[in-house]
C-alpha positions in Angstrom: -46.3 17.7 -41.0 -48.6 15.1 -42.3 -46.0 12.8 -44.1 -43.5 12.6 -41.2 -43.0 9.3 -39.4 -42.5 9.6 -35.6 -39.6 7.8 -33.9 -35.9 8.2 -33.0 -33.2 9.0 -35.4 -30.1 6.9 -35.6 -28.1 9.7 -34.1 -30.4 9.9 -31.1 -30.1 6.2 -30.5 -26.3 6.3 -30.7 -26.1 9.1 -28.2 -28.4 7.2 -25.8 -26.2 4.0 -26.2 -23.0 6.0 -25.6 -24.4 7.5 -22.4 -25.5 4.0 -21.2 -22.1 2.6 -22.0 -20.3 5.4 -20.0 -22.6 4.9 -17.0 -22.1 1.2 -17.1 -18.3 1.6 -17.1 -18.5 4.0 -14.2 -20.6 1.6 -12.2 -18.2 -1.3 -12.9 -15.1 0.8 -11.9 -16.8 1.9 -8.7 -17.5 -1.7 -7.4 -15.0 -2.5 -4.7 -13.0 -5.7 -4.7 -15.1 -8.3 -2.8 -11.9 -9.6 -1.1 -11.3 -6.2 0.5 -8.0 -4.3 0.2 -4.6 -5.9 0.8 -3.8 -3.1 3.3 -6.9 -4.0 5.3 -5.9 -7.6 5.4 -2.3 -6.7 6.5 -3.8 -4.4 9.2 -6.0 -7.3 10.5 -3.0 -9.6 10.6 -0.9 -6.9 12.4 -3.7 -6.4 15.0 -3.9 -10.1 15.7 -0.1 -10.3 16.0 -0.2 -7.3 18.4 -2.9 -9.2 20.5 -0.6 -12.2 20.6 2.3 -10.0 21.7 0.2 -8.5 24.5 -1.0 -12.0 25.6 2.6 -13.2 25.7 3.3 -10.3 28.1 0.2 -10.9 30.2 0.8 -14.6 30.6 4.6 -14.3 30.9 4.8 -17.1 28.4 6.1 -17.2 24.8 3.6 -17.1 21.9 4.4 -17.9 18.3 2.9 -16.7 15.1 3.0 -19.6 12.5 2.7 -18.4 8.9 2.2 -20.6 5.8 0.9 -20.3 2.3 -2.7 -20.8 3.3 -2.8 -18.4 6.3 -1.5 -18.1 9.9 -2.1 -19.5 13.3 -0.9 -19.0 16.9 0.9 -21.4 19.3 1.6 -21.1 23.0 4.6 -22.6 24.8 3.5 -25.2 27.3 5.6 -27.6 29.3 5.0 -30.3 26.7 6.0 -28.0 23.8 4.2 -25.7 21.5 0.4 -26.0 21.5 -1.9 -24.4 19.0 -4.4 -21.8 20.3 -8.0 -22.1 19.1 -9.7 -19.3 21.1 -10.7 -16.0 19.5 -8.9 -14.0 18.1 -6.2 -16.6 17.9 -7.9 -19.3 15.9 -6.4 -20.1 12.5 -6.9 -17.5 9.8 -6.8 -18.0 6.1 -5.5 -15.4 3.6 -8.1 -14.2 1.3 -8.2 -15.6 -2.2 -5.3 -14.5 -4.3 -3.1 -13.4 -1.3 0.3 -14.9 -0.7 2.8 -14.3 2.0 6.6 -14.1 1.8 8.8 -13.8 4.8 9.5 -15.7 8.1 7.6 -18.9 8.7 7.6 -18.4 12.5 7.7 -15.3 14.7 8.1 -15.9 18.4 7.1 -13.3 21.0 8.9 -13.9 24.3 7.5 -13.1 27.7 8.4 -9.5 27.4 6.6 -9.1 24.0 9.8 -8.8 22.0 10.5 -10.8 18.8 13.4 -11.0 16.4 13.1 -8.2 13.8 11.3 -9.5 10.7 9.3 -8.4 7.7 6.4 -10.2 6.2 5.3 -9.2 2.7 1.7 -9.9 1.6 1.1 -9.8 -2.2 -2.1 -9.9 -4.3 -1.6 -9.5 -8.0 0.7 -6.4 -8.4 0.0 -5.0 -5.0 2.4 -5.5 -2.1 2.1 -4.6 1.6 4.7 -5.3 4.3 4.2 -5.9 8.0 7.4 -5.0 9.9 8.2 -6.5 13.3 10.7 -4.1 14.9 13.5 -4.9 17.4 11.6 -2.6 19.8 8.4 -4.7 19.7 6.6 -2.5 17.3 4.4 -3.9 14.6 3.9 -1.6 11.6 2.1 -1.9 8.2 3.6 -0.2 5.3 2.2 -0.1 1.8 
């Protein structure tokens, strides 16, 4: 047609904008939390606690897990008292941003690897994960 102007109609532009908006929302929802999941953090904590438990058995010497608001660290019983450990994987660890811990401040593994039963709860926003220290020496993560 000779008098027709070429271009997009308003309806076509609105459809394209709606599609772009939905794709952008899908991308934003698919981006993982840069801090990682709280369950992963609890599992890392439990793995380090298990390593300390095993080291207490191997060295036949008590090891303690010291927990505070900023993170956790490990201590070994020496003749002069409790001394902090600094070698891997026992160096001080910090909680990721936004994570807080509620529970015992100190868990001591004796030379047999046993500790008093305890439960440490990690929380980030509305999510909670608990690490249980059983009377049988087990360390379990439950969401």
